[in-house]
Biopython code that builds the backbone (N, CA, C, O; Angstrom):
import numpy as np
from Bio.PDB.StructureBuilder import StructureBuilder

atoms = [
    (1, "MET", "N", (-84.581, 66.950, -57.504)),
    (1, "MET", "CA", (-83.496, 67.434, -56.665)),
    (1, "MET", "C", (-83.654, 66.823, -55.277)),
    (1, "MET", "O", (-84.753, 66.788, -54.722)),
    (2, "THR", "N", (-82.552, 66.346, -54.729)),
    (2, "THR", "CA", (-82.624, 65.756, -53.397)),
    (2, "THR", "C", (-82.427, 66.833, -52.360)),
    (2, "THR", "O", (-81.717, 67.820, -52.549)),
    (3, "TYR", "N", (-83.083, 66.590, -51.276)),
    (3, "TYR", "CA", (-83.020, 67.553, -50.184)),
    (3, "TYR", "C", (-82.325, 66.891, -48.993)),
    (3, "TYR", "O", (-82.745, 65.828, -48.536)),
    (4, "CYS", "N", (-81.272, 67.517, -48.499)),
    (4, "CYS", "CA", (-80.568, 67.015, -47.322)),
    (4, "CYS", "C", (-80.712, 68.028, -46.214)),
    (4, "CYS", "O", (-80.393, 69.206, -46.373)),
    (5, "SER", "N", (-81.187, 67.556, -45.113)),
    (5, "SER", "CA", (-81.317, 68.441, -43.971)),
    (5, "SER", "C", (-79.958, 68.686, -43.339)),
    (5, "SER", "O", (-78.996, 67.965, -43.604)),
    (6, "ILE", "N", (-79.895, 69.667, -42.538)),
    (6, "ILE", "CA", (-78.659, 69.991, -41.829)),
    (6, "ILE", "C", (-78.251, 68.826, -40.946)),
    (6, "ILE", "O", (-77.062, 68.547, -40.798)),
    (7, "GLU", "N", (-79.232, 68.138, -40.354)),
    (7, "GLU", "CA", (-78.937, 67.004, -39.497)),
    (7, "GLU", "C", (-78.308, 65.854, -40.291)),
    (7, "GLU", "O", (-77.351, 65.227, -39.837)),
    (8, "SER", "N", (-78.857, 65.586, -41.480)),
    (8, "SER", "CA", (-78.300, 64.482, -42.269)),
    (8, "SER", "C", (-76.926, 64.851, -42.817)),
    (8, "SER", "O", (-76.059, 63.984, -42.931)),
    (9, "GLN", "N", (-76.712, 66.117, -43.157)),
    (9, "GLN", "CA", (-75.380, 66.548, -43.588)),
    (9, "GLN", "C", (-74.382, 66.410, -42.442)),
    (9, "GLN", "O", (-73.241, 65.992, -42.641)),
    (10, "SER", "N", (-74.825, 66.765, -41.255)),
    (10, "SER", "CA", (-73.976, 66.636, -40.076)),
    (10, "SER", "C", (-73.669, 65.170, -39.793)),
    (10, "SER", "O", (-72.542, 64.828, -39.435)),
    (11, "ALA", "N", (-74.660, 64.311, -39.951)),
    (11, "ALA", "CA", (-74.460, 62.881, -39.738)),
    (11, "ALA", "C", (-73.485, 62.326, -40.775)),
    (11, "ALA", "O", (-72.631, 61.507, -40.436)),
    (12, "MET", "N", (-73.597, 62.751, -42.014)),
    (12, "MET", "CA", (-72.685, 62.299, -43.069)),
    (12, "MET", "C", (-71.255, 62.769, -42.784)),
    (12, "MET", "O", (-70.300, 62.018, -42.984)),
    (13, "THR", "N", (-71.116, 63.993, -42.324)),
    (13, "THR", "CA", (-69.798, 64.521, -41.982)),
    (13, "THR", "C", (-69.192, 63.730, -40.832)),
    (13, "THR", "O", (-68.008, 63.396, -40.864)),
    (14, "ALA", "N", (-69.994, 63.429, -39.822)),
    (14, "ALA", "CA", (-69.522, 62.639, -38.685)),
    (14, "ALA", "C", (-69.128, 61.237, -39.136)),
    (14, "ALA", "O", (-68.113, 60.699, -38.692)),
    (15, "LEU", "N", (-69.929, 60.649, -40.017)),
    (15, "LEU", "CA", (-69.616, 59.324, -40.534)),
    (15, "LEU", "C", (-68.308, 59.343, -41.319)),
    (15, "LEU", "O", (-67.478, 58.449, -41.158)),
    (16, "GLN", "N", (-68.119, 60.342, -42.157)),
    (16, "GLN", "CA", (-66.881, 60.459, -42.925)),
    (16, "GLN", "C", (-65.680, 60.639, -41.998)),
    (16, "GLN", "O", (-64.615, 60.072, -42.244)),
    (17, "THR", "N", (-65.846, 61.415, -40.948)),
    (17, "THR", "CA", (-64.770, 61.600, -39.974)),
    (17, "THR", "C", (-64.438, 60.275, -39.305)),
    (17, "THR", "O", (-63.265, 59.943, -39.134)),
    (18, "ASN", "N", (-65.459, 59.517, -38.927)),
    (18, "ASN", "CA", (-65.233, 58.209, -38.296)),
    (18, "ASN", "C", (-64.525, 57.252, -39.244)),
    (18, "ASN", "O", (-63.621, 56.524, -38.833)),
    (19, "VAL", "N", (-64.926, 57.250, -40.500)),
    (19, "VAL", "CA", (-64.281, 56.389, -41.492)),
    (19, "VAL", "C", (-62.811, 56.792, -41.653)),
    (19, "VAL", "O", (-61.931, 55.933, -41.717)),
    (20, "ASP", "N", (-62.557, 58.080, -41.718)),
    (20, "ASP", "CA", (-61.173, 58.560, -41.845)),
    (20, "ASP", "C", (-60.331, 58.129, -40.644)),
    (20, "ASP", "O", (-59.184, 57.712, -40.803)),
    (21, "VAL", "N", (-60.900, 58.230, -39.450)),
    (21, "VAL", "CA", (-60.196, 57.816, -38.230)),
    (21, "VAL", "C", (-59.911, 56.320, -38.267)),
    (21, "VAL", "O", (-58.815, 55.884, -37.915)),
    (22, "LEU", "N", (-60.900, 55.530, -38.696)),
    (22, "LEU", "CA", (-60.716, 54.082, -38.779)),
    (22, "LEU", "C", (-59.641, 53.715, -39.804)),
    (22, "LEU", "O", (-58.838, 52.816, -39.555)),
    (23, "ILE", "N", (-59.614, 54.387, -40.934)),
    (23, "ILE", "CA", (-58.592, 54.129, -41.954)),
    (23, "ILE", "C", (-57.211, 54.459, -41.403)),
    (23, "ILE", "O", (-56.263, 53.699, -41.605)),
    (24, "GLU", "N", (-57.096, 55.564, -40.724)),
    (24, "GLU", "CA", (-55.808, 55.958, -40.130)),
    (24, "GLU", "C", (-55.372, 54.944, -39.077)),
    (24, "GLU", "O", (-54.199, 54.574, -39.020)),
    (25, "ARG", "N", (-56.298, 54.498, -38.252)),
    (25, "ARG", "CA", (-55.981, 53.513, -37.209)),
    (25, "ARG", "C", (-55.561, 52.186, -37.837)),
    (25, "ARG", "O", (-54.627, 51.537, -37.367)),
    (26, "TYR", "N", (-56.254, 51.789, -38.898)),
    (26, "TYR", "CA", (-55.895, 50.567, -39.610)),
    (26, "TYR", "C", (-54.461, 50.649, -40.133)),
    (26, "TYR", "O", (-53.681, 49.710, -39.973)),
    (27, "GLN", "N", (-54.124, 51.768, -40.753)),
    (27, "GLN", "CA", (-52.771, 51.924, -41.300)),
    (27, "GLN", "C", (-51.719, 51.883, -40.193)),
    (27, "GLN", "O", (-50.653, 51.295, -40.372)),
    (28, "THR", "N", (-52.013, 52.500, -39.058)),
    (28, "THR", "CA", (-51.094, 52.475, -37.919)),
    (28, "THR", "C", (-50.908, 51.055, -37.406)),
    (28, "THR", "O", (-49.781, 50.619, -37.168)),
    (29, "LEU", "N", (-52.010, 50.335, -37.235)),
    (29, "LEU", "CA", (-51.933, 48.953, -36.741)),
    (29, "LEU", "C", (-51.222, 48.041, -37.738)),
    (29, "LEU", "O", (-50.476, 47.147, -37.339)),
    (30, "LYS", "N", (-51.447, 48.260, -39.013)),
    (30, "LYS", "CA", (-50.780, 47.466, -40.035)),
    (30, "LYS", "C", (-49.269, 47.675, -39.968)),
    (30, "LYS", "O", (-48.501, 46.718, -40.059)),
    (31, "GLN", "N", (-48.849, 48.926, -39.808)),
    (31, "GLN", "CA", (-47.417, 49.223, -39.702)),
    (31, "GLN", "C", (-46.834, 48.616, -38.424)),
    (31, "GLN", "O", (-45.745, 48.044, -38.453)),
    (32, "GLU", "N", (-47.547, 48.736, -37.309)),
    (32, "GLU", "CA", (-47.076, 48.147, -36.056)),
    (32, "GLU", "C", (-46.958, 46.629, -36.187)),
    (32, "GLU", "O", (-46.005, 46.034, -35.686)),
    (33, "ASN", "N", (-47.921, 46.005, -36.858)),
    (33, "ASN", "CA", (-47.893, 44.565, -37.052)),
    (33, "ASN", "C", (-46.675, 44.165, -37.884)),
    (33, "ASN", "O", (-45.996, 43.191, -37.562)),
    (34, "GLU", "N", (-46.401, 44.904, -38.940)),
    (34, "GLU", "CA", (-45.239, 44.601, -39.769)),
    (34, "GLU", "C", (-43.946, 44.734, -38.968)),
    (34, "GLU", "O", (-43.031, 43.923, -39.109)),
    (35, "THR", "N", (-43.884, 45.757, -38.132)),
    (35, "THR", "CA", (-42.705, 45.961, -37.289)),
    (35, "THR", "C", (-42.541, 44.810, -36.308)),
    (35, "THR", "O", (-41.435, 44.303, -36.122)),
    (36, "LEU", "N", (-43.636, 44.397, -35.683)),
    (36, "LEU", "CA", (-43.585, 43.285, -34.727)),
    (36, "LEU", "C", (-43.188, 41.979, -35.409)),
    (36, "LEU", "O", (-42.428, 41.191, -34.848)),
    (37, "MET", "N", (-43.695, 41.752, -36.606)),
    (37, "MET", "CA", (-43.349, 40.532, -37.326)),
    (37, "MET", "C", (-41.863, 40.524, -37.694)),
    (37, "MET", "O", (-41.208, 39.485, -37.616)),
    (38, "ALA", "N", (-41.336, 41.678, -38.094)),
    (38, "ALA", "CA", (-39.909, 41.759, -38.406)),
    (38, "ALA", "C", (-39.080, 41.517, -37.153)),
    (38, "ALA", "O", (-38.060, 40.830, -37.204)),
    (39, "HIS", "N", (-39.513, 42.075, -36.031)),
    (39, "HIS", "CA", (-38.808, 41.881, -34.764)),
    (39, "HIS", "C", (-38.853, 40.412, -34.350)),
    (39, "HIS", "O", (-37.865, 39.869, -33.855)),
    (40, "GLN", "N", (-39.997, 39.781, -34.553)),
    (40, "GLN", "CA", (-40.136, 38.367, -34.210)),
    (40, "GLN", "C", (-39.194, 37.514, -35.066)),
    (40, "GLN", "O", (-38.561, 36.587, -34.560)),
    (41, "ALA", "N", (-39.105, 37.826, -36.350)),
    (41, "ALA", "CA", (-38.216, 37.073, -37.236)),
    (41, "ALA", "C", (-36.768, 37.246, -36.808)),
    (41, "ALA", "O", (-35.999, 36.285, -36.810)),
    (42, "LEU", "N", (-36.390, 38.470, -36.440)),
    (42, "LEU", "CA", (-35.027, 38.730, -35.978)),
    (42, "LEU", "C", (-34.747, 37.982, -34.677)),
    (42, "LEU", "O", (-33.671, 37.408, -34.506)),
    (43, "SER", "N", (-35.711, 37.991, -33.767)),
    (43, "SER", "CA", (-35.545, 37.277, -32.496)),
    (43, "SER", "C", (-35.376, 35.779, -32.729)),
    (43, "SER", "O", (-34.577, 35.127, -32.056)),
    (44, "LEU", "N", (-36.120, 35.245, -33.670)),
    (44, "LEU", "CA", (-36.006, 33.825, -33.987)),
    (44, "LEU", "C", (-34.626, 33.497, -34.548)),
    (44, "LEU", "O", (-34.035, 32.476, -34.195)),
    (45, "GLN", "N", (-34.111, 34.364, -35.422)),
    (45, "GLN", "CA", (-32.768, 34.164, -35.968)),
    (45, "GLN", "C", (-31.722, 34.203, -34.849)),
    (45, "GLN", "O", (-30.812, 33.375, -34.813)),
    (46, "GLU", "N", (-31.859, 35.162, -33.948)),
    (46, "GLU", "CA", (-30.918, 35.280, -32.834)),
    (46, "GLU", "C", (-30.996, 34.040, -31.947)),
    (46, "GLU", "O", (-29.971, 33.541, -31.482)),
    (47, "ARG", "N", (-32.193, 33.552, -31.717)),
    (47, "ARG", "CA", (-32.373, 32.356, -30.882)),
    (47, "ARG", "C", (-31.699, 31.143, -31.527)),
    (47, "ARG", "O", (-31.027, 30.367, -30.848)),
    (48, "MET", "N", (-31.881, 30.987, -32.830)),
    (48, "MET", "CA", (-31.261, 29.867, -33.532)),
    (48, "MET", "C", (-29.736, 29.963, -33.458)),
    (48, "MET", "O", (-29.058, 28.951, -33.279)),
    (49, "LEU", "N", (-29.201, 31.169, -33.595)),
    (49, "LEU", "CA", (-27.752, 31.359, -33.503)),
    (49, "LEU", "C", (-27.258, 30.994, -32.103)),
    (49, "LEU", "O", (-26.230, 30.332, -31.957)),
    (50, "LEU", "N", (-27.984, 31.424, -31.084)),
    (50, "LEU", "CA", (-27.592, 31.100, -29.711)),
    (50, "LEU", "C", (-27.657, 29.596, -29.452)),
    (50, "LEU", "O", (-26.802, 29.048, -28.757)),
    (51, "LEU", "N", (-28.662, 28.933, -30.004)),
    (51, "LEU", "CA", (-28.753, 27.484, -29.854)),
    (51, "LEU", "C", (-27.571, 26.787, -30.519)),
    (51, "LEU", "O", (-27.032, 25.821, -29.979)),
    (52, "GLN", "N", (-27.170, 27.275, -31.686)),
    (52, "GLN", "CA", (-26.010, 26.707, -32.370)),
    (52, "GLN", "C", (-24.746, 26.884, -31.530)),
    (52, "GLN", "O", (-23.957, 25.953, -31.369)),
    (53, "LYS", "N", (-24.569, 28.092, -30.999)),
    (53, "LYS", "CA", (-23.383, 28.368, -30.185)),
    (53, "LYS", "C", (-23.389, 27.517, -28.923)),
    (53, "LYS", "O", (-22.344, 27.017, -28.508)),
    (54, "THR", "N", (-24.558, 27.347, -28.309)),
    (54, "THR", "CA", (-24.668, 26.529, -27.110)),
    (54, "THR", "C", (-24.307, 25.077, -27.424)),
    (54, "THR", "O", (-23.592, 24.429, -26.659)),
    (55, "THR", "N", (-24.795, 24.584, -28.530)),
    (55, "THR", "CA", (-24.489, 23.208, -28.936)),
    (55, "THR", "C", (-22.999, 23.040, -29.196)),
    (55, "THR", "O", (-22.403, 22.050, -28.773)),
    (56, "GLN", "N", (-22.398, 23.994, -29.885)),
    (56, "GLN", "CA", (-20.964, 23.935, -30.157)),
    (56, "GLN", "C", (-20.166, 23.957, -28.860)),
    (56, "GLN", "O", (-19.197, 23.212, -28.715)),
    (57, "ALA", "N", (-20.563, 24.803, -27.920)),
    (57, "ALA", "CA", (-19.862, 24.883, -26.638)),
    (57, "ALA", "C", (-20.006, 23.572, -25.865)),
    (57, "ALA", "O", (-19.048, 23.101, -25.253)),
    (58, "ARG", "N", (-21.202, 22.986, -25.895)),
    (58, "ARG", "CA", (-21.427, 21.722, -25.195)),
    (58, "ARG", "C", (-20.535, 20.623, -25.780)),
    (58, "ARG", "O", (-19.957, 19.830, -25.036)),
    (59, "VAL", "N", (-20.425, 20.575, -27.098)),
    (59, "VAL", "CA", (-19.593, 19.567, -27.749)),
    (59, "VAL", "C", (-18.132, 19.759, -27.356)),
    (59, "VAL", "O", (-17.428, 18.788, -27.079)),
    (60, "ARG", "N", (-17.680, 21.003, -27.330)),
    (60, "ARG", "CA", (-16.284, 21.267, -26.944)),
    (60, "ARG", "C", (-16.021, 20.882, -25.494)),
    (60, "ARG", "O", (-14.985, 20.294, -25.183)),
    (61, "VAL", "N", (-16.952, 21.210, -24.609)),
    (61, "VAL", "CA", (-16.779, 20.874, -23.189)),
    (61, "VAL", "C", (-16.769, 19.358, -23.005)),
    (61, "VAL", "O", (-15.945, 18.825, -22.262)),
    (62, "GLU", "N", (-17.688, 18.663, -23.684)),
    (62, "GLU", "CA", (-17.711, 17.211, -23.582)),
    (62, "GLU", "C", (-16.406, 16.605, -24.110)),
    (62, "GLU", "O", (-15.906, 15.631, -23.547)),
    (63, "ALA", "N", (-15.862, 17.166, -25.170)),
    (63, "ALA", "CA", (-14.593, 16.675, -25.719)),
    (63, "ALA", "C", (-13.466, 16.898, -24.713)),
    (63, "ALA", "O", (-12.614, 16.029, -24.529)),
    (64, "MET", "N", (-13.462, 18.064, -24.064)),
    (64, "MET", "CA", (-12.427, 18.335, -23.058)),
    (64, "MET", "C", (-12.555, 17.367, -21.885)),
    (64, "MET", "O", (-11.551, 16.860, -21.385)),
    (65, "ILE", "N", (-13.762, 17.114, -21.453)),
    (65, "ILE", "CA", (-13.976, 16.180, -20.335)),
    (65, "ILE", "C", (-13.460, 14.796, -20.705)),
    (65, "ILE", "O", (-12.795, 14.135, -19.907)),
    (66, "ASN", "N", (-13.771, 14.368, -21.918)),
    (66, "ASN", "CA", (-13.304, 13.050, -22.369)),
    (66, "ASN", "C", (-11.774, 12.998, -22.436)),
    (66, "ASN", "O", (-11.171, 11.991, -22.064)),
    (67, "ARG", "N", (-11.153, 14.070, -22.906)),
    (67, "ARG", "CA", (-9.676, 14.109, -22.949)),
    (67, "ARG", "C", (-9.101, 14.063, -21.545)),
    (67, "ARG", "O", (-8.106, 13.380, -21.302)),
    (68, "LEU", "N", (-9.722, 14.789, -20.616)),
    (68, "LEU", "CA", (-9.249, 14.773, -19.234)),
    (68, "LEU", "C", (-9.398, 13.381, -18.621)),
    (68, "LEU", "O", (-8.511, 12.918, -17.903)),
    (69, "LYS", "N", (-10.514, 12.717, -18.902)),
    (69, "LYS", "CA", (-10.705, 11.366, -18.382)),
    (69, "LYS", "C", (-9.645, 10.421, -18.956)),
    (69, "LYS", "O", (-9.105, 9.566, -18.254)),
    (70, "THR", "N", (-9.366, 10.596, -20.246)),
    (70, "THR", "CA", (-8.347, 9.753, -20.883)),
    (70, "THR", "C", (-6.986, 10.016, -20.268)),
    (70, "THR", "O", (-6.227, 9.082, -20.007)),
    (71, "MET", "N", (-6.677, 11.270, -20.038)),
    (71, "MET", "CA", (-5.385, 11.616, -19.419)),
    (71, "MET", "C", (-5.320, 11.057, -17.991)),
    (71, "MET", "O", (-4.278, 10.561, -17.564)),
    (72, "GLU", "N", (-6.415, 11.138, -17.270)),
    (72, "GLU", "CA", (-6.463, 10.648, -15.896)),
    (72, "GLU", "C", (-6.269, 9.139, -15.843)),
    (72, "GLU", "O", (-5.623, 8.628, -14.928)),
    (73, "GLN", "N", (-6.821, 8.426, -16.812)),
    (73, "GLN", "CA", (-6.662, 6.978, -16.862)),
    (73, "GLN", "C", (-5.215, 6.589, -17.216)),
    (73, "GLN", "O", (-4.734, 5.522, -16.836)),
    (74, "GLY", "N", (-4.551, 7.465, -17.938)),
    (74, "GLY", "CA", (-3.164, 7.197, -18.318)),
    (74, "GLY", "C", (-2.185, 7.396, -17.195)),
    (74, "GLY", "O", (-1.044, 6.941, -17.278)),
    (75, "LEU", "N", (-2.611, 8.071, -16.140)),
    (75, "LEU", "CA", (-1.693, 8.320, -15.024)),
    (75, "LEU", "C", (-1.529, 7.144, -14.158)),
    (75, "LEU", "O", (-0.788, 7.198, -13.177)),
]
sb = StructureBuilder()
sb.init_structure("model")
sb.init_model(0)
sb.init_chain("A")
sb.init_seg("    ")
for serial, (resi, resn, name, xyz) in enumerate(atoms, 1):
    if name == "N":
        sb.init_residue(resn, " ", resi, " ")
    sb.init_atom(name, np.array(xyz, "f"), 0.0, 1.0, " ", f" {name:<3s}", serial, name[0])
structure = sb.get_structure()
């Protein structure tokens, strides 16, 4: 039969509590990481959309400038 002193039982209980706290913290950090990664992916999609819109606007403005120059030369 094994004999466990009150001190070793207390140490085991403290260790189990610490392990439980670490597991809970790990799960929290894992969830936060997943949330941040999803947010990052969404931000990247939004950035790409804005870049597309900016490029389209630049092309339209350049086309208008060219038309104005052509009209000005015709005068």
